[in-house]
C-alpha positions as CSV (number, residue, x, y, z in Angstrom):
1,M,0.0,0.0,0.0
2,A,1.1,3.6,-0.6
3,V,1.9,5.3,2.7
4,T,3.3,8.6,3.8
5,A,6.5,8.5,5.7
6,R,7.3,11.9,7.2
7,P,9.5,12.3,10.3
8,H,7.6,11.4,13.4
9,D,4.8,9.4,11.6
10,L,4.0,6.1,13.4
11,L,4.1,3.1,11.1
12,R,2.6,-0.3,11.7
13,L,4.9,-3.0,10.3
14,S,4.0,-6.4,8.8
15,G,6.4,-8.1,11.3
16,V,10.0,-8.5,12.4
17,A,11.0,-9.8,9.0
18,A,10.6,-6.3,7.7
19,L,13.7,-5.2,9.7
20,G,16.1,-7.1,7.4
21,D,19.4,-7.8,9.0
22,V,19.5,-9.6,12.3
23,P,18.5,-7.1,14.9
24,P,19.4,-7.0,18.6
25,G,17.9,-9.8,20.7
26,W,15.2,-7.8,22.3
27,V,13.8,-6.5,19.0
28,P,11.8,-9.6,17.7
29,A,9.8,-9.9,20.9
30,S,9.2,-6.2,21.0
31,V,8.0,-6.1,17.4
32,A,5.9,-9.2,17.9
33,A,4.1,-7.5,20.9
34,C,3.8,-4.1,19.3
35,P,4.7,-4.0,15.6
36,W,5.2,-0.2,15.3
37,G,8.1,2.0,14.4
38,V,8.5,5.8,14.1
39,V,9.9,7.5,11.1
40,R,13.3,9.0,11.8
41,R,15.7,11.2,9.9
42,A,18.4,9.3,8.1
43,P,19.7,8.8,4.6
44,H,17.8,6.1,2.8
45,P,17.6,4.6,-0.7
46,P,14.3,4.7,-2.6
47,G,11.8,2.2,-1.4
48,L,13.0,2.1,2.1
49,V,11.9,4.0,5.2
50,P,14.2,4.8,8.2
51,V,12.4,3.9,11.4
52,G,13.2,3.6,15.1
53,I,12.0,0.6,17.1
54,R,11.1,1.1,20.7
55,G,11.8,-1.6,23.3
56,P,10.3,-2.0,26.8
57,E,13.4,-0.3,28.4
58,R,14.2,3.4,27.8
59,W,17.7,2.5,26.5
60,Q,16.3,0.0,24.0
61,R,16.1,1.8,20.7
62,H,16.9,0.2,17.3
63,A,17.4,2.0,14.0
64,A,16.3,0.1,10.9
65,L,15.4,0.6,7.3
66,V,12.2,-1.1,6.3
67,P,10.6,-1.6,2.8
68,R,7.6,0.6,2.1
69,D,5.6,-2.4,1.2
70,A,6.2,-3.8,4.8
71,V,4.2,-0.8,6.2
72,T,0.6,-1.7,6.7
73,R,-0.6,1.6,8.3
74,S,0.7,5.1,8.8
75,V,-0.5,7.4,11.6
76,P,0.7,11.0,11.6
77,P,0.9,13.0,14.8
78,E,-2.0,15.2,13.6
79,D,-4.3,12.2,13.9
80,L,-3.5,11.8,17.6
81,R,-4.3,15.2,19.0
82,E,-7.9,14.4,19.9
83,R,-6.9,11.3,21.9
84,R,-5.6,11.5,25.5
85,P,-2.7,9.8,27.3
86,W,-3.5,7.4,30.2
87,L,-1.6,9.5,32.7
88,P,-3.8,12.4,34.0
89,L,-1.1,15.1,34.0
90,L,-0.2,14.4,30.4
91,A,-3.9,14.3,29.5
92,V,-4.6,17.7,31.1
93,T,-1.5,19.2,29.5
94,L,-2.5,17.9,26.0
95,S,-6.0,19.3,26.5
96,A,-4.5,22.7,27.3
97,V,-2.2,22.6,24.3
98,T,-5.2,21.8,22.1
99,L,-7.1,24.8,23.2
100,L,-4.1,27.1,22.9
101,L,-3.0,26.1,19.4
102,A,-6.5,26.2,18.0
103,G,-6.3,30.0,18.2
104,E,-2.6,30.6,17.5
105,L,-1.5,28.7,14.3
106,E,-2.0,29.7,10.7
107,A,-4.5,27.7,8.7
108,D,-1.7,25.8,6.8
109,A,0.1,24.7,10.0
110,S,-0.7,21.5,11.8
111,W,0.4,19.8,15.0
112,G,0.2,16.7,17.1
113,P,1.9,14.7,19.9
114,I,5.1,12.8,19.2
115,G,7.6,10.9,21.3
116,G,6.3,8.5,24.0
117,V,2.9,10.1,24.1
118,G,2.5,9.9,20.4
119,F,3.6,6.3,20.4
120,E,1.2,5.4,23.2
121,L,-1.8,7.1,21.5
122,A,-1.1,5.4,18.1
123,T,-0.5,1.9,19.4
124,G,-2.5,1.7,22.6
125,K,0.5,0.5,24.5
126,P,1.2,2.5,27.6
127,V,4.8,3.7,27.6
128,T,4.7,7.0,29.5
129,H,5.6,7.5,33.1
130,P,5.1,10.3,35.7
131,G,8.3,12.0,34.5
132,S,7.5,11.9,30.8
133,D,7.4,15.1,28.8
134,L,4.7,15.9,26.3
135,D,6.6,16.1,23.0
136,L,4.9,18.1,20.3
137,L,5.4,18.6,16.6
138,I,4.2,21.7,14.8
139,R,4.4,21.4,11.0
140,A,5.0,25.0,9.8
141,P,5.3,25.2,6.0
142,R,5.6,29.0,6.2
143,G,7.7,31.1,8.5
144,L,6.8,31.2,12.2
145,D,7.3,34.6,13.7
146,P,9.9,34.5,16.5
147,A,7.5,36.6,18.6
148,L,4.8,33.9,18.2
149,A,7.4,31.2,19.0
150,T,8.4,33.2,22.2
151,R,4.7,33.5,23.2
152,L,4.1,29.8,22.7
153,A,7.2,28.7,24.5
154,A,6.2,30.9,27.5
155,I,2.7,29.5,27.6
156,F,4.0,25.9,27.3
157,A,6.4,26.5,30.2
158,A,3.4,27.5,32.4
159,L,1.4,24.3,31.7
160,P,1.0,21.6,34.3
161,G,3.3,19.2,32.5
162,K,6.6,19.8,30.7
163,V,6.2,20.4,27.0
164,D,9.0,19.9,24.4
165,C,8.0,21.3,21.0
166,Q,9.7,20.9,17.7
167,L,9.0,22.8,14.5
168,E,9.0,20.9,11.2
169,T,10.2,23.4,8.5
170,P,11.1,23.1,4.8
171,S,14.7,22.7,5.9
172,G,14.1,20.1,8.7
173,G,13.4,20.0,12.4
174,V,14.0,23.1,14.7
175,G,13.4,23.4,18.4
176,L,10.7,25.9,19.2
177,T,12.6,27.4,22.2
178,E,15.7,27.7,20.0
179,W,13.8,29.6,17.3
180,A,12.1,31.8,20.0
181,R,15.5,32.5,21.6
182,T,17.5,33.4,18.5
183,G,15.2,34.0,15.5
184,G,18.2,32.5,13.6
185,P,20.7,31.1,13.0
186,V,19.4,27.8,14.4
187,M,20.4,24.2,14.3
188,V,18.2,22.2,11.9
189,R,17.9,18.4,12.0
190,T,18.0,16.9,8.5
191,D,18.3,13.5,7.0
192,H,22.0,14.0,6.7
193,G,22.7,15.4,10.2
194,P,22.4,18.8,11.9
195,R,23.0,22.0,9.9
196,L,23.2,25.6,11.0
197,V,20.9,27.9,9.0
198,D,19.8,31.5,9.3
199,D,16.3,30.9,8.2
200,P,14.8,27.4,8.0
201,W,12.0,28.7,5.8
202,A,14.3,30.3,3.1
203,P,14.3,28.6,-0.3
204,G,17.0,26.0,-0.5
C-alpha cells in the first residue's frame, strides 16, 4: 500500500522480517508484541523508510530501514491530538495545548503529539511514566514569527506538565525554544545530520 512516511509518523509494520538484517535480541519480541516504528531522519535509498523501534526499556532503541511495502498503516501526529494519554497530568497538558494552538496557528500549520505520548496514543501500548514530557510537533510550512514562538514557549512553560515542542520546517526540524530565543541562526535536524541555517524557511 502507498503510505506517507514523514519524520515522526508512526508506522505499523508487517512483522519483524521487515527489519532485514539480524536485529538485537530484544527487537523480535518487542515487534511481535507491538509492531510499530516511528519514522526517523536518516539517509535512505528509494523504497526504504528509516524507522526507530522502541523496546520496553528506555535504552532499547533500534534504528532500521524497512521496505515501504512492509508498512501496513501510517499514523501522523496530527491524527492523535484528539486522543488522551492514560496519565492524568499528560492528558490535562495535552488538552490545554489543544485549546491554545486552536487560536494561535496559521491555517496551513498542523500539529500533534510525538515521542512517548504519540507512540502510546497510536499503538494503545502505555509507555509514558510520571516524569514523561509531552513532546509536540508543529508542521509549519511557512515562517513562524519568532514573537509567536516566544509566546508559545512561555505558555507551554506554564502548563501543568513539561512540553517539548519541535517545528517541522522546509529545511528540517527546529526546536521551538531555540527559534524563539534566537530567531536564527538555528540548528536544523536533517536526514544528513544537523545543519546551522539563518532561516529554515528560506528557499534551498
